[in-house]
C-alpha positions in Angstrom: -27.6 2.2 7.8 -26.1 0.6 4.8 -26.7 -2.9 3.6 -24.0 -5.3 2.4 -24.8 -4.5 -1.2 -24.0 -0.9 -0.6 -20.7 -1.6 1.1 -17.6 -2.1 -1.0 -14.4 -3.9 -0.1 -10.9 -3.5 -1.5 -7.5 -4.9 -0.4 -4.0 -3.8 -1.0 -0.5 -3.6 0.4 2.0 -1.1 1.8 5.1 -2.3 -0.1 8.5 -1.6 1.5 12.1 -2.5 0.8 15.5 -2.2 2.5 18.0 0.3 1.0 21.6 1.2 2.0 20.2 4.3 3.8 17.3 2.6 5.6 14.0 1.6 3.9 11.6 3.0 1.4 7.9 2.7 0.6 6.4 2.3 -2.9 3.6 4.8 -3.6 1.4 4.9 -6.7 0.0 8.0 -8.3 -3.6 7.8 -9.5 -4.9 10.7 -11.5 -4.8 13.2 -8.7 -3.6 11.4 -5.6 -0.8 9.2 -4.2 -1.6 6.0 -2.3 -0.8 2.3 -2.1 -1.8 -0.4 -4.6 -5.3 -1.7 -3.9 -8.4 -2.9 -5.6 -11.8 -4.5 -5.3 -12.3 -8.1 -4.1 -13.5 -10.2 -6.9 -16.0 -13.0 -6.2 -14.9 -15.4 -3.4 -11.4 -14.1 -3.5 -9.6 -13.9 -0.1 -8.2 -10.6 1.2 -4.6 -11.8 0.7 -5.3 -13.1 -2.9 -6.9 -9.7 -3.7 -3.9 -7.8 -2.4 -1.4 -10.0 -4.3 -3.4 -9.7 -7.5 -3.9 -5.9 -7.3 -0.2 -5.3 -6.4 0.9 -7.3 -9.5 -1.7 -5.6 -11.8 -0.9 -2.1 -10.6 2.9 -2.3 -10.1 4.1 -5.4 -12.0 5.7 -6.7 -8.8 5.4 -10.0 -7.1 5.4 -9.5 -3.3 5.5 -11.5 -0.1 2.7 -10.5 2.2 3.2 -10.3 6.0 -0.3 -11.2 7.2 0.6 -10.2 10.8 0.1 -6.6 9.7 -3.6 -6.0 8.7 -5.0 -2.6 8.9 -8.5 -1.7 7.7 -9.8 1.8 6.9 -13.4 2.7 6.1 -14.8 5.7 4.3 -17.7 6.9 2.2 -17.2 6.9 -1.5 -18.2 9.7 -3.9 -21.3 7.6 -4.7 -22.2 7.6 -1.0 -21.4 3.9 -0.4 -19.3 2.8 2.5 -15.9 1.2 1.5 -13.6 -0.9 3.6 -10.0 -1.2 2.5 -7.7 -3.8 4.1 -4.0 -3.3 3.8 -1.2 -5.7 4.5 2.6 -5.1 4.5 4.6 -6.6 1.7 8.1 -6.8 0.3 9.1 -7.3 -3.4 10.3 -10.8 -4.3 10.2 -10.5 -8.1 8.4 -9.1 -11.2 9.3 -6.0 -13.2 8.4 -2.7 -11.7 6.0 -0.8 -14.0 2.8 1.2 -13.5 -0.5 -0.2 -14.9 -1.0 2.7 -17.4 -4.8 2.3 -17.5 -5.1 3.2 -13.8 -1.7 4.4 -12.6 0.2 7.6 -13.7 3.4 6.8 -11.8 5.0 4.8 -9.1 8.0 5.9 -7.0 9.9 4.8 -3.9 10.1 7.2 -0.9 11.6 7.2 2.6 9.0 7.4 5.3 9.7 11.1 5.9 9.2 11.9 2.2 6.2 9.5 1.7 4.2 10.9 4.6 3.5 14.3 3.1 3.1 12.8 -0.4 0.2 10.4 0.7 -3.0 12.3 -0.1 -5.7 10.9 2.2 -5.6 10.9 6.0 -6.7 7.3 6.2 -3.6 6.3 4.0 -1.4 8.5 6.2 -2.6 6.5 9.3 -1.8 3.2 7.5 1.7 4.5 6.5 2.4 5.5 10.1 1.2 2.1 11.4 3.4 0.3 8.8 6.4 2.4 9.9 5.9 1.5 13.5 5.4 -2.2 12.6 8.5 -2.3 10.5 10.7 -0.9 13.3 9.2 -3.3 15.8 9.4 -6.4 13.8 12.2 -6.0 11.3 15.1 -4.5 13.3 17.7 -6.8 11.6 16.8 -5.3 8.2 16.7 -1.7 9.2 20.1 0.0 8.7 19.1 3.5 9.5 16.5 6.2 8.8 18.5 8.8 7.0 17.1 10.4 3.9 20.6 10.7 2.4 20.9 9.3 -1.1 17.1 9.3 -1.7 15.5 11.0 -4.7 
């Protein structure tokens, strides 16, 4: 059993945008893996405040969070601690897209079909699938199609 001091918590967001051919997700590339922007909760910071801060730091984007989508994944870190990561869904509303070079190698937009095999970890894959389902259920007026035509 792990105590609270051995348990870590991070928060982040699955960022998506509407395109002429459907919608895309923003993935970030850490040294060896592709994932979503996220980071550790600092002090008494709320989950949403952490997600907004981490998205801004890692991608340069200001986003609007949809708090109705909240998915938590848990796993054991390389140090043996348990880590909980809470993800929200978000859409860009401003900022200048750029990777945080100290932590992020690259960031790119992908359709769901192209993002799914790119995401490295199974837990992130499950979050991406849940986000796709949520977007289709709650954002029909914004979804124009699901074709991969015109995508990178």
